[in-house]
C-alpha positions as CSV (number, residue, x, y, z in Angstrom):
1,M,-16.9,-11.1,3.7
2,G,-15.3,-13.5,1.3
3,E,-12.5,-16.0,1.9
4,I,-9.0,-15.2,0.7
5,L,-6.9,-17.9,2.2
6,S,-7.6,-21.2,3.9
7,Y,-5.3,-22.9,6.4
8,R,-4.8,-25.8,4.1
9,R,-3.7,-23.6,1.2
10,F,-1.4,-21.8,3.6
11,L,0.3,-25.0,4.7
12,K,0.8,-26.1,1.1
13,T,3.1,-23.1,0.5
14,Y,5.7,-24.7,2.8
15,K,8.1,-27.0,1.0
16,T,9.0,-28.9,4.2
17,R,5.5,-29.0,5.5
18,G,5.7,-31.9,7.9
19,H,7.9,-30.6,10.7
20,R,6.4,-27.2,10.6
21,I,2.8,-28.1,11.3
22,N,3.2,-28.1,15.1
23,H,4.9,-24.7,14.9
24,L,2.1,-23.3,12.7
25,E,-0.7,-24.6,14.9
26,S,-0.6,-21.4,17.0
27,Y,-1.6,-19.4,13.9
28,K,-4.4,-21.7,12.8
29,H,-7.1,-19.6,14.6
30,F,-6.5,-16.7,12.2
31,F,-7.9,-18.8,9.3
32,P,-9.7,-18.6,7.1
33,I,-8.4,-15.2,6.1
34,K,-11.4,-13.1,5.0
35,T,-11.7,-9.9,3.1
36,S,-12.0,-6.7,5.2
37,P,-11.3,-3.0,4.8
38,L,-8.7,-3.3,7.6
39,L,-6.7,-5.9,5.7
40,A,-7.1,-3.9,2.5
41,G,-5.6,-0.9,4.2
42,I,-2.6,-2.9,5.5
43,V,-2.0,-4.2,1.9
44,A,-2.0,-0.6,0.7
45,D,0.4,0.4,3.5
46,L,2.9,-2.2,2.4
47,I,2.6,-1.3,-1.3
48,G,3.2,2.3,-0.2
49,D,5.6,2.9,2.6
50,G,6.1,-0.7,3.5
51,H,8.3,-3.5,2.4
52,L,7.8,-7.3,2.5
53,Q,10.9,-9.4,2.5
54,E,10.5,-13.0,1.4
55,D,12.8,-16.0,1.6
56,P,15.1,-16.8,3.3
57,K,13.7,-14.7,6.1
58,W,10.2,-13.4,5.8
59,R,9.6,-10.1,7.6
60,I,7.6,-6.8,7.4
61,D,9.0,-3.3,7.4
62,F,7.1,0.0,7.5
63,T,8.9,3.3,7.2
64,S,7.8,6.8,7.9
65,K,9.0,10.2,9.2
66,S,6.2,10.0,11.7
67,I,6.3,7.7,14.7
68,N,2.5,8.1,15.0
69,E,2.1,6.6,11.5
70,L,4.2,3.6,12.6
71,K,2.1,3.2,15.7
72,N,-1.1,3.5,13.6
73,F,0.1,0.7,11.3
74,E,1.2,-1.4,14.2
75,K,-2.2,-1.0,16.0
76,R,-4.1,-2.1,12.9
77,I,-1.9,-5.1,12.2
78,N,-2.1,-6.0,15.9
79,I,-5.9,-6.0,15.7
80,L,-5.8,-8.5,12.8
81,F,-2.9,-10.7,13.9
82,N,-2.2,-10.0,17.6
83,I,1.4,-9.0,16.8
84,K,3.6,-6.0,17.4
85,G,6.9,-4.8,16.0
86,R,10.0,-2.8,17.0
87,I,10.5,0.8,16.1
88,R,14.0,2.2,15.4
89,I,15.7,5.0,13.6
90,N,16.3,4.3,9.9
91,K,20.1,5.0,9.7
92,S,20.4,4.1,6.0
93,N,18.2,7.0,4.8
94,I,20.4,9.8,3.6
95,Y,17.5,12.2,2.7
96,G,16.2,12.8,6.2
97,K,15.3,11.4,9.5
98,T,12.9,8.4,9.2
99,Y,11.8,5.6,11.5
100,N,11.2,1.9,10.7
101,L,8.8,-0.5,12.3
102,A,10.1,-4.1,11.9
103,I,7.9,-7.1,12.4
104,N,9.8,-10.4,12.3
105,C,7.2,-13.0,11.9
106,S,7.5,-15.4,9.0
107,P,3.9,-16.9,9.1
108,I,2.2,-13.5,9.2
109,T,4.5,-12.1,6.5
110,R,3.7,-15.1,4.3
111,I,-0.1,-14.6,4.9
112,L,0.2,-11.0,3.7
113,Y,2.1,-12.2,0.7
114,L,-0.6,-14.7,-0.2
115,C,-3.2,-11.9,0.3
116,G,-1.6,-9.9,-2.5
117,V,1.3,-7.9,-1.0
118,P,4.2,-7.7,-3.5
119,P,7.5,-8.9,-2.1
120,G,10.9,-7.4,-2.6
121,Q,11.7,-4.1,-4.3
122,K,8.3,-2.8,-5.7
123,V,10.0,-0.8,-8.4
124,L,11.3,-4.1,-9.9
125,T,8.3,-6.2,-9.2
126,Y,5.1,-6.9,-11.2
127,F,2.0,-6.5,-9.2
128,D,-1.6,-5.3,-9.3
129,I,-4.5,-4.5,-6.9
130,P,-5.6,-7.8,-5.5
131,S,-8.9,-8.9,-7.0
132,W,-10.6,-9.2,-3.6
133,I,-9.9,-5.5,-3.1
134,K,-11.1,-4.5,-6.6
135,N,-14.3,-6.5,-6.1
136,E,-15.5,-4.9,-2.8
137,K,-16.2,-1.2,-2.6
138,E,-15.4,-0.8,1.1
139,C,-12.1,-2.6,0.7
140,F,-11.2,-0.5,-2.3
141,R,-12.1,2.7,-0.3
142,E,-9.8,1.8,2.5
143,F,-7.1,0.7,0.1
144,C,-7.1,4.1,-1.6
145,R,-7.3,6.0,1.7
146,R,-4.2,4.3,3.0
147,L,-2.3,4.3,-0.3
148,F,-2.9,8.0,-0.9
149,T,-2.1,8.7,2.7
150,C,1.3,7.1,2.2
151,E,2.1,8.3,-1.3
152,A,0.0,11.2,-2.5
153,S,0.7,14.9,-2.5
154,I,-1.7,17.9,-2.5
155,M,-0.7,20.3,-5.3
156,S,-2.0,23.8,-4.6
157,E,-1.4,26.5,-7.2
158,K,-2.5,30.2,-7.3
159,N,-4.3,29.8,-10.6
160,R,-6.3,26.8,-9.5
161,K,-9.4,27.3,-7.3
162,I,-9.3,23.6,-6.3
163,P,-6.0,21.9,-5.6
164,Q,-4.9,18.7,-7.4
165,I,-4.1,15.4,-5.7
166,R,-1.0,13.6,-7.2
167,F,0.0,10.0,-6.6
168,E,3.3,9.0,-8.1
169,M,5.0,5.7,-8.5
170,W,8.4,4.8,-9.9
171,K,8.9,1.6,-11.9
172,S,11.7,0.0,-13.8
173,K,11.4,1.0,-17.5
174,N,10.7,-2.6,-18.6
175,L,7.8,-2.8,-16.2
176,I,6.2,0.6,-16.9
177,N,3.2,-1.0,-18.6
178,N,2.6,-2.9,-15.4
179,S,2.6,0.4,-13.5
180,K,0.3,1.9,-16.1
181,K,-2.1,-1.0,-15.6
182,F,-2.0,-0.6,-11.8
183,M,-2.7,3.1,-12.1
184,N,-5.5,2.7,-14.6
185,N,-7.2,0.1,-12.4
186,I,-7.2,2.7,-9.6
187,K,-8.6,5.3,-12.1
188,K,-11.3,3.0,-13.3
189,L,-12.5,2.0,-9.8
190,L,-12.4,5.6,-8.5
191,K,-14.8,6.4,-11.3
192,I,-17.1,3.3,-10.9
193,Y,-17.3,3.4,-7.1
194,F,-17.1,7.1,-6.2
195,N,-17.5,9.1,-9.5
196,I,-14.0,10.5,-9.1
197,N,-12.3,11.5,-12.3
198,S,-8.5,11.2,-12.6
199,S,-5.9,11.0,-15.3
200,V,-2.8,8.7,-15.6
201,I,0.4,10.2,-17.2
202,I,3.7,8.4,-17.8
203,Q,6.4,11.0,-17.2
204,K,9.2,11.5,-19.7
205,K,12.0,11.8,-17.2
206,E,14.2,8.8,-16.3
207,N,16.5,7.8,-13.5
208,I,19.5,5.5,-13.8
209,R,20.1,3.6,-10.5
210,K,23.4,2.5,-9.2
211,D,22.7,-1.0,-10.5
212,A,22.2,0.5,-14.0
213,I,18.5,-0.2,-14.0
214,I,16.5,2.6,-15.6
215,T,13.3,3.7,-13.8
216,K,10.5,6.0,-14.8
217,P,7.7,7.8,-12.8
218,I,4.0,7.5,-13.6
219,R,1.5,9.7,-12.0
220,L,-2.2,9.7,-11.3
221,Y,-3.9,13.1,-10.9
222,I,-7.3,13.8,-9.3
223,F,-8.6,17.2,-10.3
224,G,-11.5,19.7,-10.2
225,E,-14.7,18.8,-8.4
226,S,-13.4,15.2,-8.0
227,V,-10.9,16.4,-5.4
228,I,-13.9,17.4,-3.2
229,R,-15.5,14.0,-3.9
230,F,-12.2,12.4,-2.8
231,Y,-12.2,14.4,0.4
232,N,-15.8,13.5,1.2
233,K,-15.9,9.8,0.1
234,I,-12.3,8.5,0.7
235,G,-10.1,11.1,2.3
236,F,-6.6,10.9,3.8
237,D,-5.9,9.2,7.1
238,N,-3.5,11.9,8.6
239,E,-2.9,15.6,8.6
240,K,-3.2,15.8,4.8
241,Q,-7.0,15.6,5.3
242,K,-6.9,18.8,7.4
243,T,-4.7,20.5,4.8
244,L,-7.1,19.5,2.0
245,K,-10.1,20.7,3.9
246,A,-8.5,24.1,4.4
247,L,-7.6,24.4,0.7
248,I,-11.0,23.4,-0.7
249,S,-12.8,25.7,1.9
250,T,-11.1,28.9,0.8
């Protein structure tokens, strides 16, 4: 395991370092932060269904229709950082009933930010796969497992013997090249590490948000025999895996 973040570097991210050192001493035992598949999966969760809020109040949110998904995320982050959150109904979602897990811990949130989790609205933020995840096969495997579990769909059609897997991401129009880079890095590493073929396509449709920002979707498709390789070598971390197994077994 390689080192991602030292305690000294962590302290340097605080502008008013002096009076905070005593408070941060209780987090010192987590350092150095090292690479691990578990941490890679948490980064993927927060890129997918999660949200990292930065200054003035650092906090973590993870949203899902499934309370089990929230408990799964909470269990994994608790293993790493010995912290739990609070689950509540997300009343702001007009599209259906969802739940939110909130973790109000500024130091842990800051650690995850420094490990590569993008802050704020991801549709408006430039980000890529952290290099420590790209460089380690098992970290990338877990990153993909969690990211696809959060965001991917299984596309089954009568004229296709094997279903497709589709992962879609929306991005502001001026950052669409960043989204393309992110997707192409996933495509490249799927091929290098697992011999999984995929394609990346920028969709023509657009959406104008209430703030007048134009967003576009970009999709990554896994197709053919590569879907079977995805099932065997990466897989989903929820009921999608059973669905995929049933479809490729028929």
